[in-house]
PDB file as gemmi writes it, atoms N, CA and C in Angstrom:
CRYST1    1.000    1.000    1.000  90.00  90.00  90.00 P 1                      
ATOM      1  N   MET A   1      39.217 -31.556   8.448  1.00  0.00           N  
ATOM      2  CA  MET A   1      39.283 -30.425   9.186  1.00  0.00           C  
ATOM      3  C   MET A   1      38.892 -29.200   8.550  1.00  0.00           C  
ATOM      4  N   VAL A   2      39.270 -29.086   7.049  1.00  0.00           N  
ATOM      5  CA  VAL A   2      39.081 -28.006   6.370  1.00  0.00           C  
ATOM      6  C   VAL A   2      37.504 -27.530   6.246  1.00  0.00           C  
ATOM      7  N   PRO A   3      36.577 -28.561   6.145  1.00  0.00           N  
ATOM      8  CA  PRO A   3      35.126 -28.253   6.177  1.00  0.00           C  
ATOM      9  C   PRO A   3      34.619 -27.495   7.528  1.00  0.00           C  
ATOM     10  N   VAL A   4      35.256 -28.045   8.545  1.00  0.00           N  
ATOM     11  CA  VAL A   4      34.910 -27.680   9.965  1.00  0.00           C  
ATOM     12  C   VAL A   4      35.286 -26.131   9.926  1.00  0.00           C  
ATOM     13  N   ARG A   5      36.405 -25.752   9.611  1.00  0.00           N  
ATOM     14  CA  ARG A   5      36.974 -24.499   9.521  1.00  0.00           C  
ATOM     15  C   ARG A   5      36.294 -23.396   8.569  1.00  0.00           C  
ATOM     16  N   ALA A   6      35.846 -23.999   7.546  1.00  0.00           N  
ATOM     17  CA  ALA A   6      35.058 -23.067   6.502  1.00  0.00           C  
ATOM     18  C   ALA A   6      33.537 -22.885   7.280  1.00  0.00           C  
ATOM     19  N   ARG A   7      33.009 -23.919   7.935  1.00  0.00           N  
ATOM     20  CA  ARG A   7      31.816 -23.648   8.539  1.00  0.00           C  
ATOM     21  C   ARG A   7      31.898 -22.784   9.654  1.00  0.00           C  
ATOM     22  N   GLY A   8      32.910 -22.927  10.347  1.00  0.00           N  
ATOM     23  CA  GLY A   8      33.155 -21.968  11.501  1.00  0.00           C  
ATOM     24  C   GLY A   8      33.367 -20.588  11.047  1.00  0.00           C  
ATOM     25  N   GLY A   9      34.113 -20.385   9.961  1.00  0.00           N  
ATOM     26  CA  GLY A   9      34.439 -19.117   9.383  1.00  0.00           C  
ATOM     27  C   GLY A   9      32.941 -18.450   8.811  1.00  0.00           C  
ATOM     28  N   SER A  10      32.264 -19.173   8.266  1.00  0.00           N  
ATOM     29  CA  SER A  10      30.936 -18.688   7.489  1.00  0.00           C  
ATOM     30  C   SER A  10      29.939 -18.347   8.622  1.00  0.00           C  
ATOM     31  N   ALA A  11      30.173 -19.069   9.852  1.00  0.00           N  
ATOM     32  CA  ALA A  11      29.146 -18.760  10.942  1.00  0.00           C  
ATOM     33  C   ALA A  11      29.515 -17.394  11.555  1.00  0.00           C  
ATOM     34  N   VAL A  12      30.860 -17.066  11.606  1.00  0.00           N  
ATOM     35  CA  VAL A  12      31.294 -15.785  12.041  1.00  0.00           C  
ATOM     36  C   VAL A  12      31.013 -14.859  11.070  1.00  0.00           C  
ATOM     37  N   ILE A  13      31.126 -15.130   9.758  1.00  0.00           N  
ATOM     38  CA  ILE A  13      30.485 -13.987   8.716  1.00  0.00           C  
ATOM     39  C   ILE A  13      29.088 -13.858   8.851  1.00  0.00           C  
ATOM     40  N   ALA A  14      28.306 -14.744   8.870  1.00  0.00           N  
ATOM     41  CA  ALA A  14      26.874 -14.591   9.381  1.00  0.00           C  
ATOM     42  C   ALA A  14      26.526 -13.981  10.381  1.00  0.00           C  
ATOM     43  N   ALA A  15      27.228 -14.092  11.499  1.00  0.00           N  
ATOM     44  CA  ALA A  15      26.793 -13.447  12.702  1.00  0.00           C  
ATOM     45  C   ALA A  15      27.296 -11.983  12.529  1.00  0.00           C  
ATOM     46  N   ALA A  16      28.277 -11.697  11.871  1.00  0.00           N  
ATOM     47  CA  ALA A  16      28.747 -10.383  11.380  1.00  0.00           C  
ATOM     48  C   ALA A  16      27.716  -9.552  10.790  1.00  0.00           C  
ATOM     49  N   LEU A  17      27.253 -10.444   9.729  1.00  0.00           N  
ATOM     50  CA  LEU A  17      26.043  -9.646   8.638  1.00  0.00           C  
ATOM     51  C   LEU A  17      24.958  -9.438   9.555  1.00  0.00           C  
ATOM     52  N   VAL A  18      24.516 -10.292  10.382  1.00  0.00           N  
ATOM     53  CA  VAL A  18      23.348  -9.915  11.173  1.00  0.00           C  
ATOM     54  C   VAL A  18      23.470  -8.998  12.001  1.00  0.00           C  
ATOM     55  N   ALA A  19      24.648  -8.725  12.779  1.00  0.00           N  
ATOM     56  CA  ALA A  19      24.910  -7.591  13.614  1.00  0.00           C  
ATOM     57  C   ALA A  19      24.834  -6.247  12.895  1.00  0.00           C  
ATOM     58  N   VAL A  20      25.512  -6.213  11.719  1.00  0.00           N  
ATOM     59  CA  VAL A  20      25.721  -5.045  10.860  1.00  0.00           C  
ATOM     60  C   VAL A  20      24.320  -4.779  10.327  1.00  0.00           C  
ATOM     61  N   SER A  21      23.551  -5.575   9.845  1.00  0.00           N  
ATOM     62  CA  SER A  21      22.051  -5.245   9.500  1.00  0.00           C  
ATOM     63  C   SER A  21      21.367  -4.802  10.555  1.00  0.00           C  
ATOM     64  N   ALA A  22      21.409  -5.088  11.822  1.00  0.00           N  
ATOM     65  CA  ALA A  22      20.690  -4.633  13.047  1.00  0.00           C  
ATOM     66  C   ALA A  22      21.050  -3.205  13.273  1.00  0.00           C  
ATOM     67  N   ILE A  23      22.472  -2.976  13.227  1.00  0.00           N  
ATOM     68  CA  ILE A  23      23.049  -1.630  13.434  1.00  0.00           C  
ATOM     69  C   ILE A  23      22.389  -0.728  12.284  1.00  0.00           C  
ATOM     70  N   ALA A  24      22.352  -1.137  10.835  1.00  0.00           N  
ATOM     71  CA  ALA A  24      21.865  -0.434   9.848  1.00  0.00           C  
ATOM     72  C   ALA A  24      20.419  -0.141  10.195  1.00  0.00           C  
ATOM     73  N   ARG A  25      19.759  -1.154  10.555  1.00  0.00           N  
ATOM     74  CA  ARG A  25      18.214  -0.814  10.760  1.00  0.00           C  
ATOM     75  C   ARG A  25      18.024   0.239  11.835  1.00  0.00           C  
ATOM     76  N   ALA A  26      18.884   0.124  12.956  1.00  0.00           N  
ATOM     77  CA  ALA A  26      18.756   0.992  14.015  1.00  0.00           C  
ATOM     78  C   ALA A  26      19.006   2.550  13.635  1.00  0.00           C  
ATOM     79  N   GLN A  27      19.799   2.638  12.643  1.00  0.00           N  
ATOM     80  CA  GLN A  27      20.146   3.949  12.344  1.00  0.00           C  
ATOM     81  C   GLN A  27      19.377   4.455  11.132  1.00  0.00           C  
ATOM     82  N   SER A  28      18.459   3.814  10.521  1.00  0.00           N  
ATOM     83  CA  SER A  28      17.754   4.388   9.451  1.00  0.00           C  
ATOM     84  C   SER A  28      16.281   4.268   9.908  1.00  0.00           C  
ATOM     85  N   PRO A  29      15.722   5.497  10.468  1.00  0.00           N  
ATOM     86  CA  PRO A  29      14.358   5.551  10.853  1.00  0.00           C  
ATOM     87  C   PRO A  29      13.454   5.417   9.765  1.00  0.00           C  
ATOM     88  N   VAL A  30      12.188   5.020   9.868  1.00  0.00           N  
ATOM     89  CA  VAL A  30      11.347   4.907   8.745  1.00  0.00           C  
ATOM     90  C   VAL A  30      10.357   6.152   8.942  1.00  0.00           C  
ATOM     91  N   TYR A  31      10.354   7.007   7.840  1.00  0.00           N  
ATOM     92  CA  TYR A  31       9.295   8.179   7.682  1.00  0.00           C  
ATOM     93  C   TYR A  31       8.232   7.861   7.020  1.00  0.00           C  
ATOM     94  N   ILE A  32       7.031   8.619   7.277  1.00  0.00           N  
ATOM     95  CA  ILE A  32       5.905   8.570   6.429  1.00  0.00           C  
ATOM     96  C   ILE A  32       6.088   9.461   5.354  1.00  0.00           C  
ATOM     97  N   PRO A  33       6.115   9.161   4.153  1.00  0.00           N  
ATOM     98  CA  PRO A  33       6.172  10.147   3.024  1.00  0.00           C  
ATOM     99  C   PRO A  33       5.288  11.232   3.219  1.00  0.00           C  
ATOM    100  N   ILE A  34       5.599  12.550   2.772  1.00  0.00           N  
ATOM    101  CA  ILE A  34       4.792  13.634   2.751  1.00  0.00           C  
ATOM    102  C   ILE A  34       3.694  13.614   1.878  1.00  0.00           C  
ATOM    103  N   ASP A  35       3.897  12.934   0.697  1.00  0.00           N  
ATOM    104  CA  ASP A  35       2.732  12.681  -0.212  1.00  0.00           C  
ATOM    105  C   ASP A  35       1.728  11.609  -0.064  1.00  0.00           C  
ATOM    106  N   ASP A  36       2.181  10.917   1.121  1.00  0.00           N  
ATOM    107  CA  ASP A  36       1.264   9.685   1.453  1.00  0.00           C  
ATOM    108  C   ASP A  36      -0.046  10.260   2.086  1.00  0.00           C  
ATOM    109  N   PRO A  37      -1.360   9.612   1.841  1.00  0.00           N  
ATOM    110  CA  PRO A  37      -2.550   9.968   2.438  1.00  0.00           C  
ATOM    111  C   PRO A  37      -2.302   9.931   3.880  1.00  0.00           C  
ATOM    112  N   ALA A  38      -1.657   8.981   4.571  1.00  0.00           N  
ATOM    113  CA  ALA A  38      -1.574   8.968   5.974  1.00  0.00           C  
ATOM    114  C   ALA A  38      -1.053  10.082   6.523  1.00  0.00           C  
ATOM    115  N   SER A  39      -0.001  10.760   5.759  1.00  0.00           N  
ATOM    116  CA  SER A  39       0.644  11.942   6.331  1.00  0.00           C  
ATOM    117  C   SER A  39      -0.357  13.087   6.553  1.00  0.00           C  
ATOM    118  N   GLN A  40      -1.250  13.066   5.494  1.00  0.00           N  
ATOM    119  CA  GLN A  40      -2.415  14.153   5.453  1.00  0.00           C  
ATOM    120  C   GLN A  40      -3.236  13.946   6.619  1.00  0.00           C  
ATOM    121  N   LEU A  41      -3.538  12.736   6.950  1.00  0.00           N  
ATOM    122  CA  LEU A  41      -4.396  12.486   8.108  1.00  0.00           C  
ATOM    123  C   LEU A  41      -3.689  12.828   9.373  1.00  0.00           C  
ATOM    124  N   VAL A  42      -2.590  12.481   9.518  1.00  0.00           N  
ATOM    125  CA  VAL A  42      -1.644  12.915  10.770  1.00  0.00           C  
ATOM    126  C   VAL A  42      -1.731  14.286  10.810  1.00  0.00           C  
ATOM    127  N   ASP A  43      -1.355  15.163   9.745  1.00  0.00           N  
ATOM    128  CA  ASP A  43      -1.401  16.448   9.886  1.00  0.00           C  
ATOM    129  C   ASP A  43      -2.829  17.011  10.352  1.00  0.00           C  
ATOM    130  N   ALA A  44      -3.858  16.596   9.871  1.00  0.00           N  
ATOM    131  CA  ALA A  44      -5.125  17.052  10.135  1.00  0.00           C  
ATOM    132  C   ALA A  44      -5.243  16.706  11.786  1.00  0.00           C  
ATOM    133  N   LEU A  45      -4.941  15.555  12.294  1.00  0.00           N  
ATOM    134  CA  LEU A  45      -5.233  15.154  13.664  1.00  0.00           C  
ATOM    135  C   LEU A  45      -4.270  16.028  14.608  1.00  0.00           C  
ATOM    136  N   VAL A  46      -2.985  16.208  13.986  1.00  0.00           N  
ATOM    137  CA  VAL A  46      -2.044  17.221  14.865  1.00  0.00           C  
ATOM    138  C   VAL A  46      -2.667  18.614  15.012  1.00  0.00           C  
ATOM    139  N   ALA A  47      -3.122  19.020  13.743  1.00  0.00           N  
ATOM    140  CA  ALA A  47      -3.796  20.423  13.826  1.00  0.00           C  
ATOM    141  C   ALA A  47      -5.039  20.473  14.812  1.00  0.00           C  
ATOM    142  N   ARG A  48      -5.789  19.387  14.690  1.00  0.00           N  
ATOM    143  CA  ARG A  48      -6.972  19.305  15.742  1.00  0.00           C  
ATOM    144  C   ARG A  48      -6.624  19.131  17.176  1.00  0.00           C  
ATOM    145  N   GLY A  49      -5.460  18.840  17.402  1.00  0.00           N  
ATOM    146  CA  GLY A  49      -4.824  18.579  18.743  1.00  0.00           C  
ATOM    147  C   GLY A  49      -5.050  17.242  19.324  1.00  0.00           C  
ATOM    148  N   ALA A  50      -5.403  16.483  18.255  1.00  0.00           N  
ATOM    149  CA  ALA A  50      -5.652  14.956  18.737  1.00  0.00           C  
ATOM    150  C   ALA A  50      -4.372  14.194  19.077  1.00  0.00           C  
ATOM    151  N   LEU A  51      -3.232  14.716  18.431  1.00  0.00           N  
ATOM    152  CA  LEU A  51      -1.852  13.996  18.613  1.00  0.00           C  
ATOM    153  C   LEU A  51      -0.964  15.057  19.295  1.00  0.00           C  
ATOM    154  N   PRO A  52      -1.004  15.497  20.395  1.00  0.00           N  
ATOM    155  CA  PRO A  52      -0.143  16.581  20.976  1.00  0.00           C  
ATOM    156  C   PRO A  52       1.313  16.184  21.024  1.00  0.00           C  
ATOM    157  N   SER A  53       1.534  15.017  20.937  1.00  0.00           N  
ATOM    158  CA  SER A  53       2.962  14.638  21.149  1.00  0.00           C  
ATOM    159  C   SER A  53       3.882  14.918  19.731  1.00  0.00           C  
ATOM    160  N   LEU A  54       3.164  15.027  18.701  1.00  0.00           N  
ATOM    161  CA  LEU A  54       3.842  15.384  17.483  1.00  0.00           C  
ATOM    162  C   LEU A  54       3.751  16.975  17.157  1.00  0.00           C  
ATOM    163  N   GLY A  55       4.876  17.299  16.615  1.00  0.00           N  
ATOM    164  CA  GLY A  55       4.951  18.848  16.336  1.00  0.00           C  
ATOM    165  C   GLY A  55       4.282  19.081  15.073  1.00  0.00           C  
ATOM    166  N   ALA A  56       3.594  20.133  14.982  1.00  0.00           N  
ATOM    167  CA  ALA A  56       2.902  20.609  13.784  1.00  0.00           C  
ATOM    168  C   ALA A  56       3.637  21.023  12.769  1.00  0.00           C  
ATOM    169  N   LEU A  57       5.040  21.525  12.990  1.00  0.00           N  
ATOM    170  CA  LEU A  57       5.939  22.109  12.110  1.00  0.00           C  
ATOM    171  C   LEU A  57       7.062  21.172  11.698  1.00  0.00           C  
ATOM    172  N   GLU A  58       6.810  19.869  12.232  1.00  0.00           N  
ATOM    173  CA  GLU A  58       7.805  18.753  12.030  1.00  0.00           C  
ATOM    174  C   GLU A  58       7.270  17.701  10.845  1.00  0.00           C  
ATOM    175  N   ARG A  59       8.111  17.591   9.767  1.00  0.00           N  
ATOM    176  CA  ARG A  59       7.658  16.766   8.660  1.00  0.00           C  
ATOM    177  C   ARG A  59       8.933  16.236   8.040  1.00  0.00           C  
ATOM    178  N   PRO A  60       8.940  15.097   7.527  1.00  0.00           N  
ATOM    179  CA  PRO A  60       7.981  14.007   7.668  1.00  0.00           C  
ATOM    180  C   PRO A  60       7.971  13.534   9.047  1.00  0.00           C  
ATOM    181  N   HIS A  61       6.848  12.801   9.471  1.00  0.00           N  
ATOM    182  CA  HIS A  61       6.758  12.332  10.794  1.00  0.00           C  
ATOM    183  C   HIS A  61       7.469  10.841  10.805  1.00  0.00           C  
ATOM    184  N   LEU A  62       8.014  10.512  11.647  1.00  0.00           N  
ATOM    185  CA  LEU A  62       8.489   9.260  12.090  1.00  0.00           C  
ATOM    186  C   LEU A  62       7.378   8.230  12.162  1.00  0.00           C  
ATOM    187  N   ALA A  63       7.496   7.144  11.505  1.00  0.00           N  
ATOM    188  CA  ALA A  63       6.353   6.118  11.625  1.00  0.00           C  
ATOM    189  C   ALA A  63       6.253   5.650  13.196  1.00  0.00           C  
ATOM    190  N   GLY A  64       7.198   5.457  13.925  1.00  0.00           N  
ATOM    191  CA  GLY A  64       7.145   5.069  15.260  1.00  0.00           C  
ATOM    192  C   GLY A  64       6.663   6.125  16.163  1.00  0.00           C  
ATOM    193  N   ALA A  65       6.908   7.348  15.958  1.00  0.00           N  
ATOM    194  CA  ALA A  65       6.524   8.427  16.675  1.00  0.00           C  
ATOM    195  C   ALA A  65       4.955   8.618  16.436  1.00  0.00           C  
ATOM    196  N   VAL A  66       4.403   8.402  15.184  1.00  0.00           N  
ATOM    197  CA  VAL A  66       3.067   8.327  14.877  1.00  0.00           C  
ATOM    198  C   VAL A  66       2.140   7.321  15.533  1.00  0.00           C  
ATOM    199  N   ARG A  67       2.884   6.110  15.695  1.00  0.00           N  
ATOM    200  CA  ARG A  67       2.336   5.014  16.303  1.00  0.00           C  
ATOM    201  C   ARG A  67       2.162   5.241  17.808  1.00  0.00           C  
ATOM    202  N   ASP A  68       3.241   5.747  18.255  1.00  0.00           N  
ATOM    203  CA  ASP A  68       3.113   6.098  19.754  1.00  0.00           C  
ATOM    204  C   ASP A  68       2.089   7.060  20.060  1.00  0.00           C  
ATOM    205  N   ALA A  69       1.957   8.158  19.283  1.00  0.00           N  
ATOM    206  CA  ALA A  69       0.996   9.169  19.471  1.00  0.00           C  
ATOM    207  C   ALA A  69      -0.449   8.629  19.366  1.00  0.00           C  
ATOM    208  N   VAL A  70      -0.682   7.787  18.251  1.00  0.00           N  
ATOM    209  CA  VAL A  70      -2.000   7.124  17.993  1.00  0.00           C  
ATOM    210  C   VAL A  70      -2.392   6.274  19.250  1.00  0.00           C  
ATOM    211  N   ASP A  71      -1.328   5.425  19.814  1.00  0.00           N  
ATOM    212  CA  ASP A  71      -1.533   4.606  20.965  1.00  0.00           C  
ATOM    213  C   ASP A  71      -1.912   5.436  22.269  1.00  0.00           C  
ATOM    214  N   SER A  72      -1.185   6.546  22.274  1.00  0.00           N  
ATOM    215  CA  SER A  72      -1.558   7.410  23.379  1.00  0.00           C  
ATOM    216  C   SER A  72      -2.943   8.094  23.376  1.00  0.00           C  
ATOM    217  N   ALA A  73      -3.170   8.470  22.091  1.00  0.00           N  
ATOM    218  CA  ALA A  73      -4.476   9.054  21.988  1.00  0.00           C  
ATOM    219  C   ALA A  73      -5.682   7.926  22.139  1.00  0.00           C  
ATOM    220  N   LEU A  74      -5.320   6.836  21.721  1.00  0.00           N  
ATOM    221  CA  LEU A  74      -6.473   5.830  22.020  1.00  0.00           C  
ATOM    222  C   LEU A  74      -6.566   5.446  23.422  1.00  0.00           C  
ATOM    223  N   ALA A  75      -5.461   5.420  24.206  1.00  0.00           N  
ATOM    224  CA  ALA A  75      -5.533   5.281  25.648  1.00  0.00           C  
ATOM    225  C   ALA A  75      -6.288   6.455  26.376  1.00  0.00           C  
ATOM    226  N   ARG A  76      -6.055   7.638  25.755  1.00  0.00           N  
ATOM    227  CA  ARG A  76      -7.011   8.946  26.570  1.00  0.00           C  
ATOM    228  C   ARG A  76      -8.468   8.614  26.009  1.00  0.00           C  
ATOM    229  N   ALA A  77      -8.584   8.171  24.882  1.00  0.00           N  
ATOM    230  CA  ALA A  77     -10.063   7.682  24.485  1.00  0.00           C  
ATOM    231  C   ALA A  77     -10.734   6.772  25.440  1.00  0.00           C  
ATOM    232  N   ASP A  78      -9.866   5.753  25.700  1.00  0.00           N  
ATOM    233  CA  ASP A  78     -10.468   4.684  26.682  1.00  0.00           C  
ATOM    234  C   ASP A  78     -10.541   5.350  27.998  1.00  0.00           C  
ATOM    235  N   ARG A  79     -10.014   6.172  28.396  1.00  0.00           N  
ATOM    236  CA  ARG A  79     -10.245   6.787  29.820  1.00  0.00           C  
ATOM    237  C   ARG A  79     -11.303   7.895  29.711  1.00  0.00           C  
ATOM    238  N   GLY A  80     -11.849   8.163  28.363  1.00  0.00           N  
ATOM    239  CA  GLY A  80     -12.945   9.155  28.291  1.00  0.00           C  
ATOM    240  C   GLY A  80     -12.529  10.707  28.123  1.00  0.00           C  
ATOM    241  N   ALA A  81     -11.147  10.877  27.936  1.00  0.00           N  
ATOM    242  CA  ALA A  81     -10.419  12.268  27.906  1.00  0.00           C  
ATOM    243  C   ALA A  81      -9.949  12.372  26.377  1.00  0.00           C  
ATOM    244  N   SER A  82     -10.666  12.231  25.321  1.00  0.00           N  
ATOM    245  CA  SER A  82     -10.134  12.216  24.055  1.00  0.00           C  
ATOM    246  C   SER A  82     -10.608  13.627  23.366  1.00  0.00           C  
ATOM    247  N   PRO A  83      -9.512  14.255  22.735  1.00  0.00           N  
ATOM    248  CA  PRO A  83      -9.864  15.484  21.902  1.00  0.00           C  
ATOM    249  C   PRO A  83     -10.339  15.001  20.608  1.00  0.00           C  
ATOM    250  N   LEU A  84     -10.413  13.745  20.172  1.00  0.00           N  
ATOM    251  CA  LEU A  84     -10.973  13.305  18.963  1.00  0.00           C  
ATOM    252  C   LEU A  84     -12.292  13.570  18.728  1.00  0.00           C  
ATOM    253  N   THR A  85     -13.178  13.532  19.955  1.00  0.00           N  
ATOM    254  CA  THR A  85     -14.603  13.637  19.790  1.00  0.00           C  
ATOM    255  C   THR A  85     -15.007  15.097  20.278  1.00  0.00           C  
ATOM    256  N   ALA A  86     -14.079  15.991  20.491  1.00  0.00           N  
ATOM    257  CA  ALA A  86     -14.326  17.373  20.667  1.00  0.00           C  
ATOM    258  C   ALA A  86     -14.789  18.245  19.398  1.00  0.00           C  
TER     259      ALA A  86                                                      
END                                                                             
């Protein structure tokens, strides 16, 4: 019976660690570093008006927010209303 109890206890510990790591991931957003070349490109696109959902004075940008802004800009480009070609 002891090995069964140890396995059951380790399963509980493993489940707790998975839950804690998921919470930690949810609380630590991923930012694009200011000195990264991608950040300079994002700043240029924001200044040009191609990514209107991002603030020009907010840095560093969240990677997820940039991804959403680029997806939105590409969707506008597919509809023919893109400030990227202006």
